[in-house]
Structures are given as structure tokens and as C-alpha cells.
Rosetta silent file (secondary structure, phi, psi, omega in degrees, C-alpha in Angstrom):
SEQUENCE: VAALERQIFDFLGYQWAPILANFLHIMAVILGIFGPIQYRSKYLMMYAVWLVLWVGWNAFIICFYLEVGRLSQDRDFIMTFNTSLHRSWWMENGPGCLVTPVMNSNLAPEDHHVITVAAAFSGCLLAYQYIEVVSSATQIFLALFGFVYACYVSKVFLEEEDS
SCORE:     score description
SCORE:     0.000 S_00000001
   1 L     0.000  -42.847  178.517   32.655   -6.688    4.872 S_00000001
   2 H   -66.199  -38.236  179.723   30.706   -9.683    6.395 S_00000001
   3 H   -65.564  -39.694  179.827   29.702  -10.876    2.952 S_00000001
   4 H   -67.263  -39.343  179.790   33.347  -10.800    1.779 S_00000001
   5 H   -60.216  -45.174 -178.628   34.451  -12.634    4.920 S_00000001
   6 H   -67.054  -38.456 -177.249   31.808  -15.329    4.229 S_00000001
   7 H   -67.409  -38.529  176.622   32.732  -15.634    0.522 S_00000001
   8 H   -58.031  -52.532 -177.014   36.395  -16.280    1.526 S_00000001
   9 H   -69.334  -28.671  173.385   35.584  -19.006    3.854 S_00000001
  10 H   -71.016  -41.894  171.349   33.049  -20.610    1.469 S_00000001
  11 H   -52.295  -46.804 -177.461   35.822  -20.594   -1.172 S_00000001
  12 H   -68.911  -20.022  177.457   38.176  -22.342    1.098 S_00000001
  13 L   -97.062    1.221 -178.616   35.537  -25.017    1.787 S_00000001
  14 L    48.831   49.893  175.851   34.619  -25.304   -1.921 S_00000001
  15 L   -96.723   95.897 -165.521   30.912  -24.720   -1.202 S_00000001
  16 H   -75.187  -34.688 -177.656   29.622  -23.702   -4.552 S_00000001
  17 H   -67.244  -47.416  179.418   25.944  -22.896   -3.647 S_00000001
  18 H   -65.938  -32.942  178.906   27.027  -20.398   -0.913 S_00000001
  19 H   -61.273  -44.411  177.925   29.775  -18.971   -3.186 S_00000001
  20 H   -67.462  -41.834  175.130   27.122  -18.196   -5.834 S_00000001
  21 H   -62.362  -45.259 -178.540   24.694  -16.712   -3.304 S_00000001
  22 H   -67.052  -32.353  175.094   27.432  -14.585   -1.712 S_00000001
  23 H   -60.790  -52.179  177.542   28.479  -13.354   -5.250 S_00000001
  24 H   -57.032  -42.271  178.226   24.902  -12.283   -5.953 S_00000001
  25 H   -58.618  -48.326  176.635   24.686  -10.684   -2.579 S_00000001
  26 H   -55.401  -50.066  170.992   27.843   -8.682   -3.184 S_00000001
  27 H   -59.257  -36.794  174.410   26.415   -7.390   -6.494 S_00000001
  28 H   -64.684  -39.024  179.553   23.237   -6.462   -4.872 S_00000001
  29 H   -68.990  -34.848  178.160   24.992   -4.540   -2.169 S_00000001
  30 H   -63.427  -42.558  171.299   26.927   -2.621   -4.756 S_00000001
  31 H   -64.741  -32.189  178.325   23.707   -1.643   -6.494 S_00000001
  32 H   -65.837  -35.307 -178.505   22.229   -0.910   -3.127 S_00000001
  33 H   -79.932  -29.422  179.667   25.109    1.542   -2.432 S_00000001
  34 H   -78.984  -18.782  174.462   24.737    3.270   -5.843 S_00000001
  35 H   -49.564  -62.173 -179.091   20.982    3.834   -5.058 S_00000001
  36 H   -70.853  -28.969 -176.608   21.405    6.608   -2.596 S_00000001
  37 H   -65.640  -43.571 -178.466   24.561    7.987   -4.366 S_00000001
  38 L   -99.673    7.410  179.187   22.634    8.386   -7.565 S_00000001
  39 L    59.396   43.528 -175.550   19.294    9.105   -6.150 S_00000001
  40 L  -115.460  105.089 -177.874   17.685    6.048   -7.720 S_00000001
  41 H   -67.915  -22.129  179.448   14.854    4.532   -5.780 S_00000001
  42 H   -68.653  -37.304  173.141   14.622    1.588   -8.114 S_00000001
  43 H   -59.667  -41.979 -177.109   18.100    0.405   -7.127 S_00000001
  44 H   -72.929  -31.816  178.645   17.060    0.593   -3.454 S_00000001
  45 H   -70.566  -34.436  177.894   13.831   -1.328   -4.134 S_00000001
  46 H   -67.222  -40.580  179.364   15.784   -4.017   -5.953 S_00000001
  47 H   -63.686  -39.665 -174.423   18.189   -4.182   -3.023 S_00000001
  48 H   -69.491  -38.012  174.981   15.297   -4.510   -0.580 S_00000001
  49 H   -63.965  -46.650  174.597   13.719   -7.384   -2.605 S_00000001
  50 H   -51.554  -39.466 -178.653   17.097   -9.040   -2.694 S_00000001
  51 H   -68.886  -28.600  173.628   17.412   -8.788    1.044 S_00000001
  52 H   -62.746  -47.208  176.624   14.148  -10.632    1.486 S_00000001
  53 H   -60.979  -44.929  178.796   15.688  -13.479   -0.533 S_00000001
  54 H   -62.540  -38.831  173.926   18.913  -13.254    1.361 S_00000001
  55 H   -62.836  -40.536  171.983   17.209  -13.629    4.625 S_00000001
  56 H   -57.498  -44.977 -177.131   15.476  -16.746    3.287 S_00000001
  57 H   -66.501  -41.316 -177.832   18.814  -18.212    2.121 S_00000001
  58 H   -71.257  -25.810  172.531   20.398  -17.514    5.490 S_00000001
  59 H   -64.567  -47.817  176.743   17.453  -19.075    7.275 S_00000001
  60 H   -63.173  -36.499  173.989   18.061  -22.164    5.142 S_00000001
  61 H   -58.991  -48.637  174.804   21.706  -22.186    6.025 S_00000001
  62 H   -56.849  -47.610  176.822   20.837  -22.045    9.667 S_00000001
  63 H   -65.404  -31.276  179.589   18.358  -24.910    9.249 S_00000001
  64 H   -74.851  -42.225 -179.125   20.855  -26.980    7.285 S_00000001
  65 H   -76.173  -22.175  174.916   23.694  -26.747    9.790 S_00000001
  66 L   -91.354    1.366  177.472   21.299  -27.421   12.698 S_00000001
  67 L    54.788   53.931 -175.387   19.891  -30.267   10.671 S_00000001
  68 L   -82.701  137.606 -179.566   16.228  -29.125   11.091 S_00000001
  69 L    61.754 -133.708 -171.995   13.685  -31.414    9.505 S_00000001
  70 L   -98.234   17.812  172.880   14.976  -33.788    6.842 S_00000001
  71 L   -80.345  132.305 -177.877   18.167  -31.785    6.175 S_00000001
  72 L  -142.407  129.164 -179.733   21.280  -33.703    6.896 S_00000001
  73 L   -76.587  -19.962 -176.607   24.972  -32.755    6.410 S_00000001
  74 L   -73.163  -39.119 -177.181   26.000  -36.397    6.321 S_00000001
  75 L  -110.285  -11.176 -179.197   24.153  -37.474    3.219 S_00000001
  76 L   -99.700  133.089  175.682   23.330  -34.196    1.414 S_00000001
  77 L  -112.915   47.430  178.911   25.856  -32.321   -0.674 S_00000001
  78 H   -55.353  -46.161 -172.614   23.565  -29.293   -1.189 S_00000001
  79 H   -73.157  -18.458 -179.353   26.246  -26.770   -0.689 S_00000001
  80 H  -110.063   10.601 -174.227   28.565  -28.197   -3.239 S_00000001
  81 L    57.403   28.971  178.184   26.017  -28.975   -5.899 S_00000001
  82 L    66.531   23.369 -170.525   26.796  -32.685   -5.454 S_00000001
  83 L  -105.831  -12.988 -179.241   30.180  -32.141   -7.137 S_00000001
  84 L  -155.997  172.952  176.306   32.607  -32.841   -4.234 S_00000001
  85 L   -96.801    8.617 -178.808   32.940  -34.087   -0.714 S_00000001
  86 L   -70.868  145.439 -179.066   33.990  -30.798    0.644 S_00000001
  87 L  -122.588 -168.436  173.516   32.382  -29.317    3.717 S_00000001
  88 L   -50.361  135.626  174.838   32.614  -26.172    5.774 S_00000001
  89 H   -60.477  -33.041 -177.587   36.079  -24.814    6.099 S_00000001
  90 H   -64.373  -20.257 -177.480   35.381  -24.438    9.775 S_00000001
  91 H   -62.536  -50.403  178.453   34.979  -28.202   10.164 S_00000001
  92 H   -84.637  -16.622 -170.770   38.727  -28.741    9.808 S_00000001
  93 H  -126.473   25.330  178.146   39.991  -25.374   10.955 S_00000001
  94 L   -63.066  159.523 -176.075   37.597  -24.546   13.835 S_00000001
  95 L   -71.922  118.711  174.225   39.128  -22.736   16.871 S_00000001
  96 L    83.726   -0.700 -179.266   40.757  -25.391   19.067 S_00000001
  97 L   -71.886  142.912  175.136   39.603  -28.421   17.044 S_00000001
  98 L  -101.144  122.011 -174.542   41.840  -31.360   16.773 S_00000001
  99 E  -104.540  127.130  175.057   41.756  -32.949   13.215 S_00000001
 100 E  -122.729  118.472  178.598   42.664  -36.630   12.796 S_00000001
 101 E   -70.449  146.626  174.928   42.956  -38.023    9.251 S_00000001
 102 E   -93.839  113.334 -177.850   41.365  -41.507    8.737 S_00000001
 103 L   -79.048  150.393  171.413   43.923  -43.625    6.901 S_00000001
 104 L    58.243   47.089  177.585   42.888  -46.226    4.255 S_00000001
 105 L   -94.418  138.235  176.427   39.299  -45.106    3.996 S_00000001
 106 L   -93.283    7.975 -175.488   37.079  -46.248    1.086 S_00000001
 107 L   -86.992  -19.581 -176.806   34.612  -43.351    1.753 S_00000001
 108 L  -128.134  151.852  172.802   36.445  -40.769   -0.224 S_00000001
 109 L   -56.461  167.020 -177.627   38.183  -40.680   -3.735 S_00000001
 110 L   -56.140  -36.303 -177.089   41.797  -40.824   -4.086 S_00000001
 111 L   -89.646   11.901  176.510   42.330  -37.034   -4.067 S_00000001
 112 L  -124.933  168.819  179.111   40.293  -36.428   -0.897 S_00000001
 113 L  -135.110  151.761  179.696   40.800  -37.527    2.705 S_00000001
 114 E  -102.225  135.386 -178.640   38.374  -38.498    5.388 S_00000001
 115 E  -124.028  165.756  168.842   38.790  -36.760    8.850 S_00000001
 116 E  -131.066  134.346 -179.062   37.398  -37.044   12.201 S_00000001
 117 E  -103.743  133.389 -179.557   36.993  -33.851   14.212 S_00000001
 118 L   -62.881  144.953  178.092   37.317  -33.996   18.014 S_00000001
 119 L   -74.652  169.528 -171.869   34.062  -33.174   19.765 S_00000001
 120 H   -60.585  -22.207 -177.777   33.524  -29.963   21.621 S_00000001
 121 H   -77.955  -21.378 -174.011   34.471  -31.625   24.935 S_00000001
 122 H  -114.735   38.865  170.311   38.008  -32.573   23.773 S_00000001
 123 L   144.702  -45.363 -179.470   39.210  -29.436   22.238 S_00000001
 124 L   -64.996  126.626  176.440   36.901  -27.442   19.980 S_00000001
 125 L   -70.882  -33.728 -176.631   35.968  -24.108   21.519 S_00000001
 126 L  -149.186  123.610 -178.859   32.957  -23.838   19.186 S_00000001
 127 L   -64.156  150.055 -174.800   31.633  -26.506   16.875 S_00000001
 128 H   -57.920  -38.204 -178.564   31.717  -25.597   13.093 S_00000001
 129 H   -57.427  -41.660 -177.425   27.967  -25.798   12.849 S_00000001
 130 H   -73.146  -34.961  170.605   27.559  -22.965   15.363 S_00000001
 131 H   -55.872  -48.185  177.494   30.150  -20.876   13.630 S_00000001
 132 H   -66.910  -36.527  179.758   28.090  -21.124   10.445 S_00000001
 133 H   -67.274  -45.187 -179.039   24.858  -20.483   12.254 S_00000001
 134 H   -62.498  -34.205 -179.343   26.302  -17.247   13.898 S_00000001
 135 H   -63.815  -44.467 -174.694   27.599  -16.159   10.530 S_00000001
 136 H   -70.457  -42.757  176.960   24.148  -16.572    8.994 S_00000001
 137 H   -56.648  -40.758  176.914   22.448  -14.954   11.924 S_00000001
 138 H   -62.067  -48.175  176.315   24.757  -12.014   11.542 S_00000001
 139 H   -54.816  -45.734  179.808   23.880  -11.834    7.854 S_00000001
 140 H   -64.400  -48.061  178.637   20.119  -11.802    8.700 S_00000001
 141 H   -54.402  -47.516  179.468   20.545   -8.988   11.308 S_00000001
 142 H   -67.306  -34.635  175.979   22.479   -6.906    8.771 S_00000001
 143 H   -68.422  -35.887  178.502   19.988   -7.604    6.102 S_00000001
 144 H   -60.722  -45.799 -176.881   17.068   -6.583    8.340 S_00000001
 145 H   -65.596  -47.391 -179.959   18.846   -3.286    9.076 S_00000001
 146 H   -63.507  -32.708  175.922   19.618   -2.775    5.355 S_00000001
 147 H   -67.553  -42.509  179.613   16.029   -3.515    4.436 S_00000001
 148 H   -66.012  -48.458  178.759   14.636   -0.870    6.722 S_00000001
 149 H   -52.019  -52.389 -175.690   17.230    1.679    5.544 S_00000001
 150 H   -57.534  -45.400 -179.859   16.523    0.881    1.808 S_00000001
 151 H   -64.856  -45.065 -177.842   12.756    1.291    2.310 S_00000001
 152 H   -60.456  -52.818 -179.546   13.133    4.481    4.229 S_00000001
 153 H   -56.961  -47.519 -178.964   15.590    6.098    1.726 S_00000001
 154 H   -59.635  -38.299  177.162   13.495    4.956   -1.210 S_00000001
 155 H   -65.009  -38.513  175.672   10.361    6.478    0.330 S_00000001
 156 H   -64.326  -40.414  175.840   12.242    9.765    0.800 S_00000001
 157 H   -60.994  -45.276 -178.089   13.383    9.752   -2.796 S_00000001
 158 H   -63.055  -39.988  176.664    9.903    9.008   -4.029 S_00000001
 159 H   -69.015  -35.822  176.558    8.447   11.827   -1.978 S_00000001
 160 H   -67.240  -32.731  176.210   11.042   14.257   -3.321 S_00000001
 161 H   -65.929  -43.024 -176.812   10.214   13.204   -6.922 S_00000001
 162 H   -63.448  -29.030 -176.158    6.561   13.982   -6.267 S_00000001
 163 L   -94.064    0.000    0.000    7.325   17.525   -5.054 S_00000001
């Protein structure tokens, strides 16, 4: 459910890299569900390996939105594969944020608009960066729980095969 929620909001923001990663995650979750149902430890092992990559991706997302190191949201279009000016959907639609379009701006192509979002002190209940960070942190927590579960069930299946 958390992956589907994230997929929807990434689609709304036209963020192609997270859309691709979320799609792969949803496919891995489906295979991870079939592992215990069909008593296949290989599906669970594949799911566990994917979860390690998923934790790495979500750690990158957290670093990106908190602008750790050389990552910058202002100049990098990592999330859209450099194909558009779109950003996080939460930037324009965050809880309590006031969005003001900038008229006659040369920063965006004709079919896009430039906006300014009111700072946290003048309306936003929570800045969009923190919403994205909380979403990624939730994904990491769920992935760690899933990793432990997948390893345990896979171990049980392998022990049953030996007997």
C-alpha cells in the first residue's frame, strides 16, 4: 500500500526515476508474496536482495531532498531523467502551503510555469522535502521488516527441504 501511494504521487509530479524504482519495487513485492505461498525460497531470496537495493534507493532519496553533499534540487533534474522541470507533487500541494505563480518568467518553457511556495512560517504545515523524507524513511522501515521476514521464512523453507 505504501509503495502504491508513493507511485501515485510520483506520477503526479512526473518524477520518472522514482516511478521506475517504485514499479520495480511493486514487482518485487508481488514475487515476495508468491514466495511463501508457493514455498519457493528463491523468490524470497530475490526479494531480500531487492530490499537491500530499495533501502539504498530510499537513502539516496533522503539525501537528495535534504541536499546532502553535492546533491541539489535547484540544479539537478535527477528525478525526471533531465526531461522536464517537474518536481515533487508535494511542492505545490503540500499541507497548508500557499502557491504563487510567477508571471512572465523566462526560467520555464511555454507549457510550464514557475511558482514560489510560501515558507513554513507563512502557511506550510510541513515542507515538501520533509514529506518526501518521511515517505522514504517509512519505506526503509518496511523494507527492514520485510528483509528480516524474508530471510527467516526462506531459512525455514530450506530447513524443511533438507528434512
